[in-house]
N, C-alpha and C positions, 0 to 999 in steps of 0.2 A: 294345455296338455294334461296338467295335474287334475283339473276338473273333469276332463273326459275319462281319465283313468279311474278316478273315484266313482264316476257314474257307471262305468262298465263293471267295476268290482261290485257295486250295489246290485246291479242287474244280475250278475252271476250268482251272488249270494241268494237273491230272491228266487231265481230260477231253481237253484239247488234245493232250497227249502220246499218249494212247491213240488219238485220232483220227488223229494224224500217222502212227503205226505202222500203223494200219489202212489209211490211204491208200497208204502205201508198199507194203504187201502186196497190196492190191486198189485199183487206180486208181479214184477216184470220178468220177461224172459231172460235167457242167458246172455244174449247180445247186449241188452240194455245194462245188465249188471257189470259186464266187462267195461263198457264205456264209462260208467260211474266210477269204477276202480281206477281207471286211467286218469280221470279228472282229479280224484283225491290224491293219487300218487304224484301229480304234477306240482303240488305245493312243496315248498322247501322243507327239509327235515328239521333245521334249527328253529323254524317258525312253529311247526306242529309239535315237535318233541321237546318237552321241557327238561329232560335229563341231560341234553347236550349243552345247555347254557350254563349249568352250575360250575363245571371245571374252568370254563373260560373266565367267568366272573371272579372266581377265586384266584386264578393266576393274575388277572388284572389288578385285583386288590393287593395281592402280595407284591407285585411290581411297584405299585404306588407307595406302599409302606416302605419298601427299600429306598426308593427315591427320596421320600420324606426324611428317612434316617440320614442319608447322605447329605441332604440339604442342611439339616440341623447340625451335623458334624462340621460341614464347611462354614456355617454361620458362627459356630463357636470358635473355629480357627481364625476367622476374620476378626471377631471381637478381640481375641488374644493379641493378634497382630496389631490392631488399632491401639490397644492399651500400651503395648510395648513401644510402638512408634511415638505415642504421646509422651511416655516417660523419657524416651531418647531426646525428643524435641525440647522438653522442659530442661533436662540436664544440659543440653547444648546451649540453650538460651542463658541458663545460669552461669555456665563457664564463660560464655561470650561476654556477659555483663561484667563478671569479675575481671576478665582480661582487659576489657575496655576501661574500667575504673583504674586498674593498675597503670595502664599506659597513659591515661589522662594525668594521673598523679606524677608520673615520670616526666611527662611533657611540661606540667606546671613547674616542677622543680628545675627543669632545663630552661624554661622560658625566661627565668630571671637573668640569665647570662646573655649578652647581646653578641659578642664576638665569637669566632671559632677558627680553628686551624684547618688548612686545606688537606693535609695528610689524614687527619682524623675523619674528615668528611669522606675522603676517598675510601678509607677502610670501612666506614659505616655503610656507604653505598654498595661496596662490594659484598658486604655481609647481607645487606638487604636483597641484592640480586641473587645471591646463593639461596636465600630463604624463598624468594619467589620461584626460582627454578625447582627447588624441592616441593613447593606447593603445587606447581604445574605437574611434576611427576606424580605426586600423590593424587592429583585430580584425574590424571590419565588412568592410574590404577583403579581409582574409584569408579571411573566410567566403564572400565573393563569389567569390574565386579558387577556394576549395574547391568551391563549387557548380558553377562552370564545369568544374573538373577532374572532379567526380563525373558531370556530364552527358557529358563526353567519354569517361569510363570506361564509362558505360552504353552509349554508342553503339558503342564498341569491343567491349563484351561481347556486344551483339546480333549484330554481325558475326561475332564468334568463335563464338557459339552456332549461327549458321546454317551454319558450316563444319566443326563438330566433331561427333563421335558422342556418344551419350548418356553413356557412362561417363566419357569425357574431360571433357565439359561439367560433370559433377557435381564432379570433382576441382578443375577450375579455378574453378568457382563457390565451392567451399568456401574455396580460397585467397583469392579476391577478397573473400568475406564476412569472412574473418579480418582482412585488411588494412583493409577499411572499418570493422570494429568497433574495431580499434586506433586508426584515425584519429578515429572518433567519440568514443572514450574520451578521446583527447588534447584534442579540442575541448571536450568536457564538462568536463574538468578545468580547462582554461583559462577557460571561462565561469564555473565555480564560483569560481576564484581572482579573476576580475574582480568577481563579486558580493561576495566577501569584501572586496575593495578598496573597493567602493562603500560597504559597511557601515562599514568603517574610516574612510572619508572623512566619512560622516555623523556617526560618533562624534567625529571630530576637529573637525568644524564645531560640534557641540554643545558640546564641551569649549572650543572657542574662544569661543563665545558665553558659556558659563559663566565663563571666565576674564575676558572683557571686562566682564561684570557684576560679577565680583569686583574687578576693577581700579577700576570706577566706585565700588563700595562703599568700597574702600580710599581713593580720593580724597575721597569724602564724609566718611569717618571722619577723614582728615587735616584736612579743613576744619573738621569739628566739634571736633577736638582743639585746633586753633589758636584757634577761637572760644572754647572753654573756657579755654584758657590766658589769652587776653585778659581774659575775664570774671574769672578767678581773680586776675589781677594787679590788676584793678579792685577785686575783693573784698579783696585784701590791703591796698590803700591805704585802703579804707573801714574794714578791721579795725584798722589803726593808729589812725585817728581814733576808732574805737570804744574802743580800749584807753585812750586818753587820757580819753575821757568816762567809761569804766568805772572808771578810777582815782579820778576825782572822785566817782563814785557809791559806790565802796567806802568812802570816808571817810564819806559820808552814811549808808551801810548799817551801818557799824560802830557809829555812834551809835544807829541803829535797832535793831541786834542786842542792845545792852544792854537796851533797853526790851523787846525780845521775849523775852529770857532770863527776865525776871520773869514774863512771860505764859506761857512754856514750863513753868515749875514748876507753875503753876495748871493748864495743859493736861495735864501728865503725870498729875496727880491725876485729872483727868477721864478721861484715856485708860485709867488702871487700872480705873476703874469701868466704862468701856466694854468693856474686855477681858473682865471678868467676865461682863458681859451677852452678849458675843460667844461666849464658851465655852458658855454655856447655849443660845444660838441654834444654835451648831454641833452640839451634842448633839441638839437637836431636828431639825436638818437631816439628821443621820445616820440618825435613826429614820425620817424621811420617805423618805430614799434607800433604806433597806432595804425599806420598804413598796413604793416604786416598782419596786425590783428584783423583788420577789415578783409584783407586778402585771405586769411585763414578761415574767416567766417564764410566767405564766398566759396572757398574750397570745400568746407564741410557741407554747405548746402548742396553743392554739386555732387559730392559723394553720397549724401543722403538721397538725392534724386536718382543717382545711379543705382544705389541699393534698392530703392523702391521699384525701379524699372526691372532690375534683376529678379526681385521677388515676384513681380507680376509675371515675368517670363517663366520663372520656375513653377508658379502656381498654374499658369496656363499649360505648361508641359505636363504637370501632375494630373490636371483635369483631363488632358488628352489621353494620357496613359490609362487613367481610371476608366474613361469612356471606352477605350479600346478593350480593356479587360472586361468591362460590362458587355460589350458586343460579343466578345469571344464566349463569355459565360452564357449569354442568352442564346447564342447559336448552338453551343453544346447542349443547353437545356432543351432547345427546340428539337435537336436531333434525338436526345434521350426521350423526350415526350413522344416523338413520332414512333421511335422503336417500341416504347412502352405501350402506346395505343395499338400498334400493329400486333404486338405480342399479346395484349389483352384480348383483342378481337379474335386472334387465332386460338388463344387458350379457351376463350368462352365458347367459340364454335366447336373446338375439339371436345370440350367438356360436355356441351349440350349433346353433341352427336354420340359421345360415348355413353352418357347417361340414358339418352333415348334408346340407344341400341341395347344397353344392359337391361333397361326396363322392359323393352320389347321381348328380349330373350327370356327374362324371368316370367313375363306374362304368358308368352307362348309355351314355356315349359310347364307352368302351372295349369294353363288351359289344357295342354296335352295330357298332363297327369290326371287332371280332373275328368277329362273326357274318357280316359282309360278306366278310371275308377267308376264313372257312370256306366260305361259299357259293361264292366264286370258286374256292377250291382244290378243292372238291367237283366243280364243273363241269369244271375242268381235269382232275381225276382221271377223271371220266366220259368226257371226250373221249379222254384217253389210253387208257382201257380199251377204248373202241370202236375206236380205232386198232389197239390190240394184237390185239383179236379179229379185226378185218379182216385184219391181217397174218397171223394164224394161219390164217384161212380161205384166204387167197391161197397161203400156204405149202402147206397141205394140197392145194389144187387143183393147184399146180405139181408137188407130189410125185406126185399121182395121174396127171397128164399124163406125167410122166417115166416112171412105172411102165408106163403104157400104151405109151409110145414104145419102152421097152426090150423090153417083151413083143412088140410087133409087129415090132421089128427094123428099122423104117424110119428110118434115120439118114441124113439128107441135110444139105446145107449150109443151106437155110433153116430146117430144124428145129434144126440146131445153133445157129444164131443165136438162134432162139427160146429154145433151152435156156440159152444164155449170158445172154440178157436176163432169163429167169425166175430164173436163178441169181443174177444181179445184184440183181434185185428181192428175192430172199430175203435176200441179204446186207444190203441196205438196210433191210429189215423187221427183221432181227435187230438191226442197229445202232440203229434207232429204238426197238426194244423195250428195249435196254440203257439208252438215254438216258432213255426214259420211266420205266424202273424206278428209275434214279438220281434223276430229278425227283420221283417218288413218295416215295422214301425221304427226300429233303430236305424235301418238304412235310409228311410225317409228323413229322419232327423239329421243324419249325417249329410244327406244330399242338400237339405235346407241350409245347414251350416256351411257347406262348401259353396253353395250359391251366394250366401251372405259374404263369405270371405272373398269370393271372386269379385263381387260388386264393390267391396271395400278396396280391394287391390286396384280395380279399374279407376275408382275415384282418386286413390292416392297417385296413380300414374298420371291422371289428368292434371291434378294439382302440381305434380312435379314438372310436367310439360309447360304449364302456365308460368311457374316460377322461372323456368329456363328462358321462356320467351320474354318475361319481364327483365331478366338480367341482360338478354341481348339488346333490348330497347335501351336500357340504361347505359350499356357499353357504347351503343351508337350515339346516344346523346352526349356522353363524355367525349367521344371522338370529335363530334361537331364543336363542342366547347373548346377543345384543345386546338382545333384548326383556327377558330376565331381568335384565341389568344396568340397563336402563331402569327396571324395577320397583324394584330396589334403590336406585337414585338418587332415585326419587320418594319412597320411604320415608325416606331420609336427609334430603331436603329438608323433608319434613313435620316430622321431629324437630328440624331446625335452626330452623324457624319457631317451634315450641313453645319451644325454648331462648331464642330471641330475645325472645319476648314476656315470658318470666320475667325475663330480664336487664333489659328496659326497665322493668318494674315495680320491680325492686330499685334500679335507678339513680334512678328518680323519687323513691322513698322516701328514699334516701341524700341526694339533693340537697335535699329539703325539710328533713330533719333538720339537715344542715350549714348551710343558710341560717338556720334558726331559732337554732342555737347561735352562729353568727357575729354575727348581729344583736344577740343578748343580750350577748355579750362586748364588742362594740363600744360599746354603750350604757354598760356598766359602766366600761370604760376611759376613755371620754370624760368621764364624771362625775368619776372619780378624778383624771385629768390636769388638769382645770380647777381642782379644789380645790388640788392641789399647786402648780400654777403661780401661783395667786393668793398662796399663803403664801410661796413663794420670792421673788416680786417684792417683797412687803412687807418681808421680812427683808433682802434685798439693798439696797433703797433706804435703809433705816434705817442699815445698816452703812456704806454708801458716804458718805452725808451726814455721818456722825459722824467718819469717819477722813480724808476728803478735805479738810475745812476746816482741820484742824490741820497737816498735813504739806505742804500745797501751797506756801505762801509760802517756807519755808526751802529746800526742795529745788529750787524753781525758781530762786532767786537763786544758790545755790551751783553748780548745774549750768550755768547760762548763762555765768557768769564763767570757769569752768574749760574749758568747751567752746570758747568763742571763742579762748582762748589756744592750746589744743592744735591746733585746726583750722587756725589761721593758720600756725603753725609747720610742721605736716605738709604743708599744701598748697604752701607755698613750696618746701620741699625736694623734694617729689614732682614738681612741675612743672619745676623746674630739672633734675632727673635725667632726666625724660622728654624734655625739649627736647634735652639733650645726646645722649641715645641715639638719638633720631630723626634728628638732624643727621648723626651718624656713620653711621647705617644708610643714609641717603639717599646720602651720599658713596660708601659701599661698593657700593651697588646701581648707581650711575652707573659706577663703575669696572668692575664686572662686565659691565654692558651694553656698554661700549666694547670690553672684551676679547672678549665674545661676537660682536659685530659683526665684529671683525677676523678671528676664527676662522671665522665663517660665510662671509666673503668668500673666505678661503683655501680652505675646503672647497668652496665653490661653484666656484672655479676648477679645483680638483682633479677635481670631478665632471664639469665640462665636458671636461677632458682625457680622463677615463676614457670618457665617452660617445663622444668622437671616436674613441678607439682601438677601442671596441666596434663602432661603426658601420663602421670600416674592416675589421675582422675579419669582421663579419656580411655584408659584400658578397659573400664567397665562397659563402655558402649560397644556397639558392633564395629567391625573393621571399616565398613563403608562409611558410617557416620563419623567415626573418629578421624578418618583422613580428610573428609570434607570439612569438618570443623577446624582442623589444624590449618588447612589451606585458607579458610576464611580469616582466622586469627592472624596468621602470618601476613596475609595480604593487607589486612586492616592496619597492623602495626607498621608494615613497610610504607603504606601510603601516608600514615600520620607522621612517621619519622622523616619521610621525604619532604612533606609539606613544611615541617618545622625547619628542616635544613635549608630549604629554599627561602623561607622567611628570614632565617638568620643570615644567609648569604646576602640577600637584598639589603638587610639592615647594615651589615658590615661594609658592603660596597658603598652605601650612602654615607656612612660615617667616614670612610676613607676619603671619599670625594670631598666631603665638607672640610675635613682636616687639611687636605691638599689645597683646596680653594682658599 
């Protein structure tokens, strides 16, 4: 279209130049001058008149200068904001490092002491919880301030977007997005740190609870130890009375021992005979144990066979279930493939029909339009040809009249005027002839172009029809391939059904055989176990009754006397040692608790001084950054103190357990 417009503009300019030269040589009539004025007036005023363009260009330049001034102002503001942000970040990092160093020094000074008191820990934990709550409140306030600041930034951004151009808006938006992303990252990091502090608080609370429970257990253990000490003292007094009674009994028992020695000699003879019988019984027991071992081996073999058969049955059932699942999946896939093939064929047919109909409609519309244009052009050509013929006739008539006039020699003023008028008419007719010839040439060129476009459109439609036919053939081939795959899958399903039936039969036979073997083996084992158990019981009862009656009296008397003496001495010594160690440990723990209280008070005062100094230094920063840094510092100190407290509690609990053990 652009080439055609340029060609027509060139033709119009050339015709205008030719017409101007012709008018200069031969002055045109009034009608022709009016048409020329209309053609000149048809041009746009801002293209022909140069005076109208100057104010527009000046206004555009002035607007661009204003926008550049605003952009430079906003850039300076952004640089100032960046510099202030960098200063704030550096100051915050410096304060954070100082606070971290002070806290590490405090922790190092506190780490030299291992024990602690539960009340002091509870107070410190409550203080830390209050600090964390304050930090959370300050974080919420900071978030509110950040939201208000973000709203103000959005408002400023909308104003700035309304006053800037597209390219400058994109650059400023990118910078604004980067700053917002950095701010969001800082907020996200602080929120993650607060969440970590919360989790550490929860852990410290749990550790506090566990330490409280451990302390309660320790107090209970101390009470139990004290009760045991009292009981053992009472037992010691009772043991002394028993010793006196036992001395009297010893004298009585020595007399009884002499009598028992005579009985022992007779019992030794009886024991020798019993030992002989016991060796025979042990030999019989060994034989029975060998038989039991062989029976157990047979039992294990039967159980292993049973397990193997059960595993085979389970594997067969699993294979059957897998085959059933495969059948279902393949059936579903076949149905899906059928539906998909049908849908593809229908979609392809519909698409081909729609495309063919659309192409036909387009071709018919184009053909109709081109036919109308051809008919209109033919009518114009016919009109132009009639005009040309009429002009030729007039020219011939004028030439004949001129010849007659020259022949007759009658040349007067009215005839000269007629001659000039006729000559002018001839010139006009020639000019019209040239114009019509040019129009005819242009129309012929247009007709040739339209014929070329029509032929190209026909070839394109034919190619589209061929492509659609190829898609139809490919869809048909795919449908045939899918049907063949369906037949193969059906055959595979039938084969799987047959295999499943054979496996079911084999599994049923294996289960029956295994059940029969297991039942027979269980019956045999039950019978053998009952016989062996009855024999073993009889032999054990006889051996126990024979040996227990002989050795019971002597061993009982000797053991009781020696045991009472040893236990009394050991108990008194152990209780005295434990009492002394517990008293010394209690005194040492009290001293450590006092030292820890003194150090904690001093550390608390130092922390208050550091906090006061930090608050004075943080007043220089903005409100938002100050609250955020305070929240970070409080959270970090809380987490470190909680970790130190948890380590101390663990160490104290381990030391207490070691001392008790």
